[in-house]
C-alpha positions in Angstrom: 82.6 -98.3 118.1 78.9 -98.1 117.0 79.3 -94.2 116.6 78.5 -92.7 113.0 82.1 -93.7 111.0 82.9 -89.7 110.3 82.2 -88.8 113.8 84.5 -91.7 115.1 87.6 -91.3 112.7 87.2 -87.5 113.3 87.4 -88.1 117.0 90.6 -90.5 116.5 92.2 -88.0 114.2 92.2 -85.1 116.9 93.6 -87.2 119.4 96.2 -88.7 117.0 97.4 -84.9 116.1 97.7 -84.5 119.9 100.3 -86.9 120.5 102.0 -87.8 117.2 102.8 -86.5 113.8 100.0 -87.6 111.7 102.2 -88.0 108.3 104.7 -90.3 110.3 104.5 -94.0 110.6 106.9 -96.2 112.9 108.5 -98.9 110.8 109.3 -102.2 112.8 110.5 -105.4 110.9 109.5 -109.3 112.4 112.1 -112.2 112.2 111.2 -115.7 113.2 114.5 -116.7 114.9 112.9 -120.1 115.9 109.9 -121.4 113.8 107.3 -124.0 114.5 106.9 -126.9 116.6 105.3 -125.0 119.6 103.1 -127.1 122.1 100.3 -124.5 122.2 96.8 -125.0 120.5 96.5 -121.3 119.4 93.7 -121.9 116.8 95.1 -119.2 114.2 98.8 -120.3 114.3 100.6 -122.3 111.7 103.2 -122.8 114.1 101.3 -125.1 116.7 102.5 -128.7 116.8 99.1 -129.7 117.1 97.9 -128.8 113.6 98.8 -130.0 110.0 99.6 -126.9 108.2 102.9 -128.1 106.4 105.2 -125.9 108.2 108.7 -127.5 109.3 110.0 -126.7 112.9 113.5 -125.1 113.0 116.0 -124.5 115.5 117.0 -121.3 117.3 118.9 -119.4 114.7 122.5 -118.3 115.0 123.1 -114.9 116.2 125.2 -114.0 113.4 122.0 -114.8 111.1 119.8 -112.8 113.2 122.1 -109.6 113.3 122.5 -109.8 109.5 118.8 -109.7 109.2 118.8 -106.6 111.5 121.2 -104.8 109.4 119.2 -105.6 106.4 116.1 -104.3 108.2 117.9 -101.1 109.3 118.9 -100.6 105.6 115.3 -100.9 104.5 114.1 -98.3 107.0 113.3 -100.0 110.1 113.7 -98.4 113.4 112.5 -101.3 115.6 113.4 -105.0 115.1 111.5 -107.7 116.7 112.6 -111.3 117.0 110.0 -114.2 117.6 110.1 -117.6 118.8 107.7 -120.3 118.7 107.8 -121.6 122.3 105.5 -121.7 125.1 108.4 -120.2 126.9 112.1 -119.8 126.8 114.2 -122.4 128.3 117.2 -121.0 130.5 119.7 -122.8 128.4 118.7 -120.7 125.5 118.8 -117.4 127.4 122.5 -116.6 127.0 122.0 -116.7 123.1 119.1 -114.3 123.4 120.3 -111.9 125.3 123.3 -111.7 123.2 121.1 -111.2 120.2 119.4 -108.4 122.0 122.9 -106.5 122.3 124.0 -106.9 118.9 120.9 -105.8 117.4 120.6 -102.8 119.8 124.2 -102.0 119.0 123.2 -101.0 115.6 121.1 -98.3 116.6 117.7 -100.2 116.6 115.1 -100.5 118.9 114.6 -104.2 120.2 111.6 -106.5 120.5 111.1 -110.0 121.6 108.4 -112.5 121.7 109.1 -115.7 123.2 106.0 -117.0 125.3 105.7 -116.8 128.9 108.6 -115.6 131.0 109.6 -116.1 134.7 110.8 -113.3 136.5 114.4 -114.2 136.1 114.2 -114.7 132.5 112.5 -111.0 132.3 115.0 -109.5 134.1 117.9 -110.8 132.3 116.2 -109.6 129.1 115.7 -106.1 130.6 119.5 -106.2 131.7 120.5 -107.1 128.2 118.8 -104.0 127.1 115.5 -105.4 125.4 113.1 -102.4 124.9 109.9 -104.0 124.3 108.5 -107.5 125.1 105.4 -108.8 123.0 103.1 -110.6 124.7 99.1 -110.5 122.9 96.2 -111.3 125.1 94.6 -112.3 121.6 91.2 -111.5 122.1 88.5 -110.8 124.9 88.5 -112.4 128.1 84.8 -113.9 127.1 86.1 -115.3 123.7 89.5 -116.2 124.5 88.9 -120.1 125.5 87.2 -120.3 122.0 90.5 -119.9 120.5 93.1 -121.4 123.1 93.1 -124.1 125.8 96.7 -124.5 126.4 97.0 -121.2 128.4 94.7 -119.4 130.2 94.1 -115.3 129.8 95.2 -115.1 133.2 98.5 -116.5 132.3 99.0 -114.1 129.6 98.3 -111.2 132.1 100.8 -112.6 134.6 103.4 -112.4 132.0 102.6 -108.9 131.3 103.1 -108.2 134.8 106.3 -110.1 135.0 107.5 -107.7 131.9 106.4 -104.7 133.4 107.9 -105.1 136.6 111.5 -105.6 134.7 111.2 -102.3 133.3 110.5 -103.3 129.9 108.1 -101.8 127.7 104.9 -103.6 126.9 103.8 -104.4 123.3 100.4 -106.1 123.4 97.6 -106.6 121.0 95.4 -109.2 119.3 93.6 -110.6 116.3 90.5 -110.1 114.8 88.4 -111.9 112.4 88.3 -115.1 114.4 84.4 -115.4 114.6 84.4 -113.2 117.4 81.4 -110.6 118.0 81.5 -106.6 118.0 81.3 -107.0 121.9 84.3 -109.2 121.7 86.3 -106.6 119.8 85.2 -104.0 122.3 86.1 -106.5 125.6 89.7 -107.0 123.8 90.4 -103.3 123.3 89.0 -102.7 126.8 91.3 -105.1 128.4 94.4 -103.1 126.8 93.3 -99.8 127.9 92.5 -100.9 131.3 96.2 -102.1 131.6 98.1 -99.8 134.0 99.7 -98.3 132.1 98.2 -99.5 128.7 100.7 -101.3 126.1 103.3 -98.7 124.6 102.9 -100.5 121.6 99.5 -102.1 120.2 99.6 -104.5 117.4 96.1 -105.1 115.8 96.0 -107.9 113.4 93.5 -109.2 111.0 93.4 -112.9 110.6 95.5 -114.5 108.1 93.5 -117.8 107.5 95.9 -120.8 107.2 94.9 -124.1 106.0 95.0 -126.7 108.6 94.3 -124.6 111.5 91.0 -124.4 113.5 90.3 -121.0 112.0 91.6 -121.5 108.6 88.3 -120.7 106.8 87.0 -117.9 109.0 85.1 -114.9 107.3 87.4 -111.8 106.8 86.7 -108.6 109.0 85.4 -105.7 106.8 87.6 -103.0 106.2 85.4 -100.2 107.7 84.9 -102.5 110.7 88.7 -102.8 111.0 89.4 -99.0 110.6 86.5 -98.7 113.3 88.6 -100.9 115.4 91.7 -98.9 115.0 90.0 -95.8 115.7 88.5 -96.9 119.1 92.3 -98.4 119.9 93.7 -94.9 119.3 90.9 -92.8 121.4 91.2 -95.4 124.1 95.1 -95.5 124.2 96.3 -92.0 122.8 99.9 -92.2 123.4 100.3 -95.8 122.3 101.7 -96.9 119.1 99.0 -98.7 117.2 100.3 -101.1 114.7 98.5 -102.2 111.5 100.1 -105.7 111.7 99.4 -109.0 110.2 96.8 -108.8 107.4 98.1 -105.9 105.2 98.7 -108.4 102.2 94.8 -108.8 101.9 94.0 -105.4 102.6 93.5 -102.8 99.7 95.7 -99.7 99.9 92.2 -97.9 100.3 91.6 -100.3 103.4 95.1 -99.3 104.7 94.4 -95.7 104.2 91.5 -95.7 106.1 93.6 -97.4 108.9 96.1 -94.7 108.9 93.4 -92.0 109.0 91.9 -93.7 111.9 95.2 -93.5 114.2 97.3 -96.4 113.0 100.9 -95.4 113.3 103.1 -98.4 112.9 103.6 -101.1 110.7 105.7 -103.9 109.9 108.2 -103.9 106.6 109.4 -106.5 104.8 108.0 -109.5 102.5 107.5 -111.7 105.5 106.3 -111.8 109.0 106.7 -114.9 111.1 105.4 -117.2 108.5 102.8 -115.2 106.5 103.3 -112.8 103.8 103.5 -108.7 104.0 102.9 -106.3 100.9 107.1 -105.5 100.9 109.1 -102.7 100.3 108.0 -101.8 96.9 104.5 -101.8 97.4 104.6 -99.9 100.8 107.0 -97.5 99.3 104.3 -96.5 96.6 101.6 -96.3 99.3 103.3 -94.1 101.5 104.3 -91.6 98.7 100.8 -91.2 97.5 99.7 -90.6 101.0 102.5 -88.2 101.8 103.7 -90.4 104.9 107.1 -91.0 106.1 108.4 -94.1 107.8 110.4 -93.5 110.7 
């Protein structure tokens, strides 16, 4: 992480080119299928019921609405469709509807991903049997800094869920957030925790905190672009074959900052105007940027 910037980027580029086409970026779309009302106290999250953020809770979306959104995502260039629900864990009564969503979205020719909180072994098996390709469950930060951000779920709880996902046969999507007041050593610890998983996550979303008024981290200082690019480069070096996704925070990044991240080895993004509850650059801005960079979304 502390290597000269040019050397770090050069090494990351070498590794990236050994494993991926450097001029292709994988495009995912993220949809909140159940928003707000979460009982957890993640200090960055607008969807926690413990914070006054002005976000109204909603029920689980109907399957037809989810499939319609997936069709639109595919038409706009997405190859993976990610569905997120603001739960500590899904209730068994919802599993049938969730599995139907997976099947319908997968039938469109899209890769599928869900993030629903902690899973039991039976729930993971149901999702796997339904054809879910990826399950997202972020560790958020380093083990040492974790309790500064969240108190309602332990770091070990998250690792247990990831192991359950692995056993079911699904691929793992796991990353975290930077810019939450952590130190450089915490960022290293976060990446090392991911890289030391056996195997490492196939998909690694790296998020820059989007400060939200009403949350404990709503006034955090943003991470600087060069430091963020360093983080992406180290993630690429430590996890050569993983998709490293430049996730939340792109709305606040300059084109130059994003270009640095792609140069450092990021090769996946979320497309569309919105993530779960925060803004995203949108189709027109992304198209213009990638045309200038000579990058193709796949």
